[in-house]
C-alpha positions, -999 to 999 in steps of 0.1 A, spaced: 579 284 440 586 321 441 580 341 473 587 379 477 611 377 448 630 347 461 631 315 439 628 287 465 636 259 440 672 272 440 671 286 475 697 263 490 722 270 462 719 307 468 716 310 506 738 316 524 761 335 499 799 328 498 804 351 529 777 334 549 749 359 546 712 353 543 703 387 529 718 411 556 719 384 583 747 360 592 783 366 583 813 361 605 820 388 631 850 373 649 887 378 658 914 374 632 926 342 649 892 327 648 887 337 612 915 314 602 899 286 622 865 292 606 880 294 571 896 260 578 863 245 589 845 260 558 871 247 534 870 213 550 832 212 550 828 222 514 855 196 504 844 167 526 806 171 523 809 164 486 830 132 492 812 100 486 832 84 515 819 111 539 783 109 527 784 71 528 797 70 563 772 96 576 743 76 560 755 44 576 757 62 610 722 76 606 708 42 598 727 18 620 736 40 650 709 68 652 680 46 641 669 69 612 646 74 596 624 84 626 587 79 620 557 102 618 529 95 642 493 104 637 478 119 669 443 104 665 430 111 701 444 146 703 430 154 668 396 141 678 396 163 710 404 194 690 379 190 661 384 181 625 420 191 619 444 161 618 476 164 638 509 145 631 543 146 648 577 139 633 593 118 660 628 132 666 623 120 702 630 85 688 663 96 673 692 81 694 698 102 726 662 114 724 663 146 703 672 160 669 706 172 681 725 140 672 718 147 635 743 176 634 766 163 662 775 131 643 781 152 612 803 177 631 823 150 649 828 131 616 841 164 602 864 168 632 877 133 626 884 140 589 902 173 599 924 154 623 911 172 654 915 156 689 887 174 708 852 188 703 840 218 723 804 229 727 778 247 748 744 233 759 712 247 775 687 218 778 716 194 778 704 175 746 732 190 725 757 182 752 745 146 754 745 143 716 780 156 712 793 135 741 778 105 723 794 115 691 828 120 708 826 86 724 817 71 691 847 86 673 871 85 703 874 123 707 879 144 739 848 165 747 843 196 768 807 208 773 800 243 788 767 246 807 752 273 829 748 265 865 710 273 863 706 247 835 728 222 853 703 222 882 673 220 859 687 193 836 705 169 861 697 137 842 714 150 810 744 162 830 747 127 844 745 112 809 772 135 796 795 125 824 788 88 819 796 92 782 830 106 792 825 144 786 840 170 808 811 193 819 823 228 826 800 248 849 795 284 839 785 307 868 788 343 855 758 365 844 725 347 843 744 313 841 722 300 813 726 293 776 741 327 764 768 325 791 776 289 781 781 300 745 804 329 757 825 304 777 827 278 749 838 305 724 865 317 748 878 281 752 877 276 714 898 307 709 925 291 730 923 256 716 912 259 679 944 243 666 935 209 682 898 212 686 866 220 667 837 240 681 805 221 675 779 248 679 745 235 690 722 253 666 719 273 634 737 302 650 773 315 653 797 327 626 797 312 591 798 283 583 778 270 613 743 283 605 746 266 570 764 235 582 740 227 611 710 234 587 724 210 561 730 182 587 695 188 602 677 189 568 674 151 570 644 158 593 624 178 567 634 156 538 623 125 556 591 141 570 580 154 536 584 120 519 568 101 549 538 125 551 530 122 514 533 84 516 510 83 546 483 107 534 488 112 496 493 149 500 513 176 518 504 189 552 485 223 553 508 235 580 542 227 595 551 238 630 584 237 650 598 255 681 625 281 677 653 291 701 685 292 681 664 272 656 681 240 645 652 216 647 630 242 629 654 248 601 658 211 597 621 206 594 614 237 573 641 227 548 618 200 534 589 223 528 602 258 519 595 252 482 560 239 488 525 256 491 526 249 529 521 273 558 552 272 580 552 284 616 582 289 640 572 292 676 592 312 701 589 311 740 568 340 754 577 327 789 560 346 817 550 379 799 560 403 771 583 423 796 620 422 787 636 395 808 604 374 810 606 358 776 631 348 748 610 358 717 637 376 698 620 375 664 588 389 678 603 417 700 640 421 690 659 442 666 689 437 643 722 431 662 754 411 663 763 386 690 783 354 691 799 362 657 767 366 636 742 393 627 705 385 633 675 397 652 682 399 689 667 411 722 687 441 735 689 459 769 690 497 773 727 497 764 722 477 732 738 446 747 721 411 746 692 413 770 684 389 798 660 362 787 638 335 803 620 304 792 607 274 810 626 255 783 664 256 789 670 250 752 651 281 741 663 308 765 687 325 740 685 363 732 687 358 694 678 334 666 697 319 637 703 343 608 683 322 584 653 325 606 657 363 607 658 362 569 628 340 565 610 362 590 616 393 570 606 376 538 574 364 554 579 329 541 578 316 577 553 330 602 568 334 637 545 334 667 548 328 705 535 304 732 538 311 769 549 288 797 513 279 809 503 269 773 535 249 770 530 229 802 493 222 794 504 208 760 531 187 778 505 169 799 479 167 772 501 150 747 514 126 774 479 116 786 462 114 752 490 99 730 515 82 754 543 106 742 561 127 768 575 156 749 605 178 758 594 212 771 610 228 741 589 206 717 558 213 739 559 249 726 553 236 691 526 211 703 508 239 721 508 260 690 497 231 668 467 226 692 458 263 690 462 264 652 440 234 648 411 252 666 416 282 642 419 262 610 388 241 614 399 215 589 431 202 572 463 188 586 492 200 607 527 184 610 546 192 642 583 186 647 585 168 681 622 178 685 628 157 717 615 136 745 607 148 780 628 124 801 653 152 808 625 174 821 607 151 845 623 161 878 619 198 870 583 195 859 573 175 890 591 199 913 577 231 898 542 220 885 534 187 902 514 160 884 483 175 868 
């Protein structure tokens, strides 16, 4: 399929280019010391990912440890409530540790093992990436440092406890807004000091090359499975595919399976409380081109041109930029990016729980909310939603802030 001059049947061979760019987005804007470290990772990845031994071990891990493939569930009662459109969810909440994050964490930790590294370093917002990497580190016998903002530590206490039980060192970040951006800042600083013995396992399709590509590749298993499963279940492709977008790892994983198909694709950002700067984290809707954390993308900026303060009810989505590939697909128009606010998100959280017996993560609830809204607009057809994680981690926060509806 060709879209705005881009041949999508060869898309993954051409993007990113050898310098890590998706069009004008991506690249590697980092210090000379870190450039050497990133070149080492890039070289190792391109060598190892073609190795039958690496591929075989990763496939075995996915099947025997992660429990892949995860299923697709048909949401019969929710579909009936909304009308004639049929809704389905790809169940990444059933992936080991409860979210899609383990897909790339096991790949990154396996890469670290092959490279002879002793430690993995990462940031986390909602805690799912931290839990997943702590799990991978325990599996491979690696040290693990997880940087997390103090605000998110309070919101995500269950996941903090899980990381510590798994043996990770959780480093509290207290500067700035003390959320995901500051956690990334702190993790990058630590990696700058420790890169000879450690590997930075970034938690999304962000950061300097090769991470946006590498995380996408590891997450593409979601979309590949989902496409095959949906066709097997229904005999056709879905009319629309929906996923939430912060940095955008679950979305790029899901979208990877459908970019070359005549399917409408929607990436959903958090509108939070309002459109005012500081009340949301919808960078693709309201941002502009800019560089942060080593990559060029579309980001929210303050009056000085620095990364703006952001907010979302979902700790995993409160980031002032999005992955460079999302910025590229946004400009191409291949993926339609839209927003969902906090109230719509919480309504979807309780609706899916009550009607289908599935408690979604708050992040995933953004996608569910949009799927519900889209179903009312479409009138007929089918929608496949990426349910990127389960809501166990959010229970205390939801009850404290919203009660039981």
